[in-house]
Every structure is written in structure tokens, then in C-alpha cells.
C-alpha distance (Angstrom), angle and dihedral (degrees) to the residues before:
residue distance angle dihedral
X1 . . .
X2 3.80 . .
X3 3.84 111.6 .
X4 3.80 115.9 -128.9
X5 3.78 138.5 179.4
X6 3.77 118.6 -106.7
X7 3.78 112.4 -118.6
X8 3.77 126.3 -133.1
X9 3.78 127.0 -136.2
X10 3.80 92.1 -83.8
X11 3.79 91.6 56.8
X12 3.79 95.3 -109.2
X13 3.77 126.8 121.9
X14 3.77 115.3 -82.2
X15 3.81 111.0 -115.5
X16 3.81 120.0 -132.2
X17 3.82 114.2 -102.7
X18 3.78 116.1 -88.4
X19 3.78 121.6 -119.8
X20 3.78 115.2 -98.2
X21 3.80 112.2 -97.5
X22 3.83 113.3 -137.5
X23 3.79 111.6 -113.9
X24 3.81 99.2 -173.4
X25 3.79 136.8 41.7
X26 3.80 89.4 -111.8
X27 3.81 92.3 54.9
X28 3.82 89.7 51.0
X29 3.82 91.9 63.7
X30 3.84 106.1 92.2
X31 3.79 100.9 -136.8
X32 3.78 135.1 91.6
X33 3.80 108.1 -161.3
X34 3.80 141.7 -2.6
X35 3.80 120.2 -148.5
X36 3.79 123.6 -150.9
X37 3.83 93.4 -115.2
X38 3.82 90.9 60.9
X39 3.81 98.6 -97.1
X40 3.80 113.1 136.2
X41 3.79 124.5 -161.7
X42 3.78 100.9 -145.6
X43 3.80 95.2 178.4
X44 3.76 137.4 -20.7
X45 3.83 109.9 -48.8
X46 3.85 95.2 2.0
X47 3.84 123.6 102.0
X48 3.82 131.4 176.8
X49 3.80 142.0 -171.4
X50 3.82 132.5 -165.2
X51 3.81 132.6 -140.2
X52 3.81 122.5 -165.1
X53 3.79 115.7 -146.8
X54 3.78 137.9 179.1
X55 3.78 129.9 -128.6
X56 3.79 131.8 -103.0
X57 3.80 126.4 -147.0
X58 3.80 100.5 -102.1
X59 3.81 101.0 150.3
X60 3.82 94.9 56.2
X61 3.81 95.7 41.2
X62 3.79 123.0 110.8
X63 3.80 117.0 -96.1
X64 3.80 94.3 -105.9
X65 3.81 89.9 49.2
X66 3.79 89.8 49.8
X67 3.80 90.0 52.3
X68 3.80 91.8 50.1
X69 3.81 92.3 47.6
X70 3.80 91.4 47.9
X71 3.81 92.6 50.5
X72 3.80 91.1 49.4
X73 3.81 89.4 48.4
X74 3.82 90.7 52.1
X75 3.80 89.2 51.6
X76 3.80 88.2 48.9
X77 3.81 91.9 55.2
X78 3.81 92.8 43.8
X79 3.80 88.4 59.0
X80 3.82 90.1 77.1
X81 3.78 114.2 83.7
X82 3.79 126.4 -164.1
X83 3.82 92.7 -86.3
X84 3.83 93.0 62.2
X85 3.78 122.0 73.2
X86 3.78 116.9 -164.7
X87 3.77 140.3 177.7
X88 3.80 132.8 -157.9
X89 3.81 112.0 -146.7
X90 3.81 126.4 -166.6
X91 3.79 112.0 -170.6
X92 3.81 123.9 -169.8
X93 3.80 110.3 -175.3
X94 3.78 133.7 168.8
X95 3.79 110.5 -95.5
X96 3.77 119.6 -114.9
X97 3.80 95.7 -132.4
X98 3.78 94.7 -163.1
X99 3.79 94.7 52.9
X100 3.79 92.8 41.2
X101 3.80 92.8 51.7
X102 3.79 88.8 53.0
X103 3.80 90.3 53.3
X104 3.83 94.0 52.2
X105 3.79 96.7 39.4
X106 3.82 112.3 113.4
X107 3.83 110.8 -146.3
X108 3.79 118.5 -130.1
X109 3.80 117.3 -110.8
X110 3.84 100.7 -175.1
X111 3.78 93.5 -125.7
X112 3.79 98.2 126.1
X113 3.82 95.1 -91.0
X114 3.80 99.2 83.4
X115 3.81 91.1 107.1
X116 3.82 89.1 58.5
X117 3.81 90.5 48.9
X118 3.82 90.8 49.4
X119 3.83 91.6 50.1
X120 3.80 92.4 47.9
X121 3.83 91.8 47.8
X122 3.81 89.6 50.6
X123 3.81 90.3 51.3
X124 3.82 90.7 51.4
X125 3.80 91.2 50.6
X126 3.81 90.5 51.5
X127 3.80 91.3 50.4
X128 3.79 88.6 48.3
X129 3.78 90.3 56.6
X130 3.82 91.8 50.0
X131 3.78 105.0 39.2
X132 3.83 130.5 84.2
X133 3.83 93.6 -7.6
X134 3.79 91.6 -89.3
X135 3.81 93.4 -50.7
X136 3.77 128.3 130.7
X137 3.81 110.3 -146.8
X138 3.80 117.7 -155.8
X139 3.80 133.9 173.0
X140 3.79 129.1 -154.0
X141 3.77 140.3 174.0
X142 3.80 118.9 -152.6
X143 3.80 120.8 -167.3
X144 3.78 130.6 -176.6
X145 3.78 141.7 -174.0
X146 3.77 134.5 -169.1
X147 3.79 123.2 -113.5
X148 3.77 141.5 146.3
X149 3.81 96.3 -114.6
X150 3.78 144.0 4.0
X151 3.79 90.1 -105.0
X152 3.79 91.4 56.3
X153 3.82 97.2 49.7
X154 3.82 100.4 36.5
X155 3.82 95.9 83.6
X156 3.80 92.8 47.6
X157 3.80 92.6 46.7
X158 3.81 89.3 51.9
X159 3.83 91.3 52.0
X160 3.81 93.0 47.7
X161 3.80 91.3 47.1
X162 3.82 92.9 51.1
X163 3.82 91.7 47.1
X164 3.81 91.3 50.4
X165 3.81 92.1 49.8
X166 3.82 89.1 51.5
X167 3.81 90.5 48.7
X168 3.80 90.7 51.2
X169 3.80 89.1 49.3
X170 3.82 90.6 54.8
X171 3.81 88.2 52.5
X172 3.80 90.0 52.3
X173 3.81 91.9 -115.4
X174 3.79 124.5 139.1
X175 3.81 110.7 -129.8
X176 3.78 137.7 167.2
X177 3.82 134.4 179.1
X178 3.80 119.8 -112.4
X179 3.79 120.0 -126.2
X180 3.78 123.2 -141.6
X181 3.81 96.6 -88.4
X182 3.82 91.9 48.4
X183 3.80 92.1 50.5
X184 3.80 90.3 49.5
X185 3.81 90.9 50.1
X186 3.80 90.1 50.4
X187 3.80 91.4 52.6
X188 3.81 90.8 44.6
X189 3.81 90.8 53.2
X190 3.82 90.9 49.7
X191 3.80 93.3 49.1
X192 3.83 94.5 43.3
X193 3.79 105.2 39.7
X194 3.79 91.5 145.7
X195 3.80 88.9 71.6
X196 3.80 93.0 -127.2
X197 3.81 92.8 135.4
X198 3.79 133.6 32.6
X199 3.78 123.3 -136.5
X200 3.79 108.8 -105.1
X201 3.76 114.5 168.7
X202 3.79 139.2 149.9
X203 3.78 125.8 173.6
X204 3.81 90.5 -141.0
X205 3.81 91.5 59.5
X206 3.81 94.9 60.9
X207 3.79 95.7 77.3
X208 3.81 93.9 41.6
X209 3.79 95.7 48.7
X210 3.80 98.9 37.0
X211 3.82 89.5 -133.4
X212 3.80 128.6 129.2
X213 3.79 130.5 -130.2
X214 3.80 89.0 -100.1
X215 3.80 90.3 66.4
X216 3.82 88.9 61.0
X217 3.82 95.7 52.1
X218 3.82 106.7 29.5
X219 3.82 120.2 107.5
X220 3.78 121.2 -126.5
X221 3.81 91.0 -94.5
X222 3.81 147.3 -20.8
X223 3.81 117.5 -133.2
X224 3.83 120.6 -172.2
X225 3.79 101.1 -177.7
X226 3.80 98.4 154.5
X227 3.79 140.1 10.7
X228 3.80 95.7 -105.7
X229 3.81 105.6 50.0
X230 3.78 139.2 15.7
X231 3.78 136.9 -166.9
X232 3.79 123.4 -121.3
X233 3.77 111.5 -171.9
X234 3.79 106.7 -54.7
X235 3.80 96.9 -17.6
X236 3.80 134.9 79.0
X237 3.79 123.5 -132.4
X238 3.79 138.0 -170.4
X239 3.81 121.4 -159.9
X240 3.81 126.6 -159.8
X241 3.77 137.9 163.6
X242 3.76 130.9 -141.9
X243 3.78 120.1 -111.8
X244 3.80 105.1 -148.9
X245 3.80 111.0 -153.6
X246 3.81 98.4 154.6
X247 3.78 123.1 94.9
X248 3.80 89.5 -129.3
X249 3.80 136.0 12.3
X250 3.78 127.1 -131.9
X251 3.79 118.0 -120.4
X252 3.82 86.3 -128.7
X253 3.81 93.0 69.5
X254 3.80 96.8 78.5
X255 3.81 91.3 44.6
X256 3.81 90.3 54.3
X257 3.80 89.6 54.7
X258 3.78 96.5 47.1
X259 3.81 93.8 45.8
X260 3.81 90.8 64.5
X261 3.80 113.7 115.2
X262 3.79 95.3 -122.1
X263 3.79 140.3 87.7
X264 3.78 106.9 -98.3
X265 3.79 144.8 153.2
X266 3.82 118.6 -139.8
X267 3.80 116.9 -170.2
X268 3.78 130.8 -175.9
X269 3.81 112.8 -163.1
X270 3.79 110.3 -162.0
X271 3.79 128.1 -174.4
X272 3.78 118.9 -177.5
X273 3.80 114.0 -137.7
X274 3.79 123.8 -132.6
X275 3.82 111.9 -100.5
X276 3.81 96.2 -119.6
X277 3.78 92.1 44.8
X278 3.81 89.9 48.7
X279 3.81 91.8 53.6
X280 3.81 91.2 50.3
X281 3.81 91.2 47.8
X282 3.80 93.5 50.9
X283 3.81 92.4 46.1
X284 3.80 90.8 49.0
X285 3.80 90.1 49.9
X286 3.79 91.6 50.6
X287 3.82 90.0 50.4
X288 3.82 91.3 51.9
X289 3.80 91.4 47.8
X290 3.81 91.6 49.3
X291 3.80 90.0 50.4
X292 3.81 90.5 51.0
X293 3.81 89.1 48.3
X294 3.82 90.7 53.6
X295 3.80 90.6 50.2
X296 3.80 90.6 51.6
X297 3.81 90.6 49.4
X298 3.80 90.4 51.4
X299 3.80 89.2 52.5
X300 3.82 89.3 49.3
X301 3.82 91.5 52.8
X302 3.80 91.8 49.8
X303 3.80 91.3 47.1
X304 3.80 92.0 47.2
X305 3.83 101.4 -120.4
X306 3.78 134.8 116.6
X307 3.82 113.3 -62.6
X308 3.82 90.9 -145.4
X309 3.81 89.8 69.2
X310 3.79 105.0 92.4
X311 3.81 131.6 153.7
X312 3.81 111.3 -72.1
X313 3.82 93.0 -130.4
X314 3.80 90.6 56.2
X315 3.81 91.7 51.4
X316 3.82 92.6 45.3
X317 3.81 95.3 48.4
X318 3.80 91.7 46.4
X319 3.79 92.4 50.8
X320 3.83 92.0 47.1
X321 3.79 92.9 48.1
X322 3.80 92.6 50.9
X323 3.80 90.0 47.1
X324 3.80 88.6 64.1
X325 3.79 89.2 63.9
X326 3.78 127.8 61.2
X327 3.84 129.3 -161.8
X328 3.79 116.0 -113.9
X329 3.81 123.3 163.1
X330 3.82 90.1 -12.4
X331 3.83 90.3 -56.7
X332 3.80 133.1 107.7
X333 3.78 110.0 -122.1
X334 3.79 128.5 171.6
X335 3.79 111.8 -112.2
X336 3.79 112.0 -94.6
X337 3.81 94.8 -129.4
X338 3.81 94.4 52.7
X339 3.77 131.7 81.7
X340 3.75 125.9 -165.6
X341 3.77 116.1 -142.0
X342 3.78 143.8 172.8
X343 3.81 114.9 -115.0
X344 3.80 125.8 -162.8
X345 3.80 114.2 -175.5
X346 3.81 115.3 -164.4
X347 3.80 129.7 -179.5
X348 3.80 127.0 -164.9
X349 3.81 120.8 -166.3
X350 3.80 119.5 -156.0
X351 3.83 122.6 -150.6
X352 3.77 119.5 -178.7
X353 3.83 97.2 -152.9
X354 3.79 134.2 24.1
X355 3.81 89.8 -121.1
X356 3.81 91.8 53.6
X357 3.79 90.1 47.8
X358 3.80 90.5 54.9
X359 3.81 91.4 49.7
X360 3.79 99.8 43.3
X361 3.80 105.2 31.4
X362 3.80 95.3 74.3
X363 3.80 92.9 44.5
X364 3.80 94.9 46.7
X365 3.79 96.2 42.6
X366 3.80 91.6 45.4
X367 3.81 89.8 53.8
X368 3.79 91.5 48.2
X369 3.80 92.8 48.6
X370 3.80 92.3 50.7
X371 3.81 93.5 44.0
X372 3.78 96.7 44.7
X373 3.79 100.4 39.1
X374 3.81 102.1 38.2
X375 3.79 100.8 31.4
X376 3.81 103.7 28.6
X377 3.85 101.8 23.5
X378 3.79 92.7 -124.2
X379 3.78 132.3 117.7
X380 3.78 138.0 -151.6
X381 3.78 123.9 -122.0
X382 3.81 112.6 -155.0
């Protein structure tokens, strides 16, 4: 059967239906349902969970400790096969001083040691005023799998979650899964960084009120007026993604981002590639690089100079691509302890007023461009 386009009344080809454009802030949030155990149905047949984890002192560790941590981290990443999508999120948000003081306040017990408790609470408040420039820095990993129903994916999500917690434990990192209310609060805090609304939510109120979980987390409005910035409630944001042109990335790159004195959200979306597909991709890349090398050699012959002189990037990329493969039994096979994956690195800057955005955006983006392009051989696409 030969496929054909259906024609409309005017005799022209019928265009495919356009995607629905969100008309409210709630419709702009890309999720369908949140379950109490922390499972989120993002779209039909796709479910995710989130684990919060703390940091370990990698930069100040001894070299042998760094090597051990790095090897454990590589094993951690190799845990994810091609059926699991995951995302590393690094969230720097302005601290709500009132709420944070409540969390560090030590209540008096009238046992003769209240003066010690008062002194210790005062010390914590002073450290709060000094540290992190008023920013709360949090780290999360979100993983998701596909399945026809919640019942089908729940067991697998539980196994993946337990394995990840064990992997974090081997790294010496404290980690805990987030339940549904905690994930909703996290999203509410991201959408309402200006502090204009407090998170008030109770599962029992959903049926009574007829509202959805999106009504509890959505900002007052989303405004996408231009391609560079957008408005989220009372704050202004700018989103960019990292163009990775280097063969490897320094571990200092992420630290440079997170040390910036600004509210921001850095996300790394990683998708492991199937082993057979990875081999085909690498082989295809090597073929394209060899073809480009031949073209450069033809140009060299016509220009009358040495054919071994080719662009350095072409030589570097070709060498790196071939390093991913190893000869075994006269075949090229991807190393068993390596996984190839697709990485998307996104950065979102938060500015609390339009005036502050105008003052800081050039300074911040200029710093990022210099740091990423000159030091880490990467660039930002705005």
C-alpha cells in the first residue's frame, strides 16, 4: 500500500494536528500525577522518583582518595542501563531565613544547660549569616522507567531505588528518597523562589477542594516573551545549555557553576545507550572522521603541502573515538566496563527583579563564557 496524505475540502493536503499549547500555569508543568510514595507519572507510560543526597569533600581529598571516589562514581554511573533515564540536579536557592532559623533553633528544656543551648544556637545563626551567601545548596538524582501502569513499574522502581541507596552508601554519601509531599515542596520552591507563596498541601484536601497537586505548586503565571528569558511568577529567569566540544570535562567545571553567587538550577540529563547501538555509533563516527581526513589530504595534495598535516581537532576526535573501541579476535568491541551515554547539560539563572537581571546577567554570563570556553573547552548556547 502506498501511503498518501488525506486532502481537505479545498483539495490541499491535510496538515497534522498541532500540539496543544498550555493556557494556564498548571498546564505548563509537564507532569500528570504525583503519588504519595514519591512516584511521579510524568507522561503516559513514564514514571520517576527522586533521591536527595549530600556532598562529600572531593576537592580537598588526597590523590589516592580521589582515585577511589572517582572509580566508585564510575561504577555508580555504569549501574544505569539503557532502559533507565536519570538526571542529576543541583539547586541553589535563596534561604528562607525565618524557616531556617526555626530548623536550627534548639528548644530550652530547663535542665541547667539552657545557656549552652542559647550560645550554640547563636553560633549557628552567625554561621548562617556568613555561609553560602544566603543560598541553600541541594543535590538530587531523579530516575525514571517506562511501563504501562503504576502497578507494573512500582517493583522495578523500588529495586532501582534500593540499589542507588546502596551505591551512595559505598561512596560514603548520605542519601534518602523523597516522598510525594517532599517532591511537591521541592517543585513549589523552584517555581516560587520569590517567596510570595508558602507551600500548604495536604493529600486529604485534594478530594474536598477538587484541585490537583499542580494547583499547590504552580506560580502565579509563566510568561515567555522572548527566546532568551522568561518570567516565572515574580522572578525572571534565563535558561542555557552547555555545548560540549571537549573530549573530556574537568571535574572543576561543575564547581565553577555552583560557586556563582546567584540562585540557579543546574541539571545533567543522562541517557545510557544500548551496547550494540553504541558500537554502531562509534564506528559510524570513525567512518565520518576518516572521510573528513581523506578530504583534508586531498586538499593538501592540491595545495602542495604535506598530507600528514591535518586539523588538530580532526586528529584528536579520531584518536578519542578509536580509544573507545578495543581489538579482540580481529573485531572492534566496546570495552565491557564502559557505557556510552547522551548528556544534556542545562543551566537556569534566577533573577528576582528585572533591574537585577539587567545588572547581573552580563556579568554572570561573561564569567561563564570565559570559564567554560577557555578553561574547560565548552561553550554556552543561549
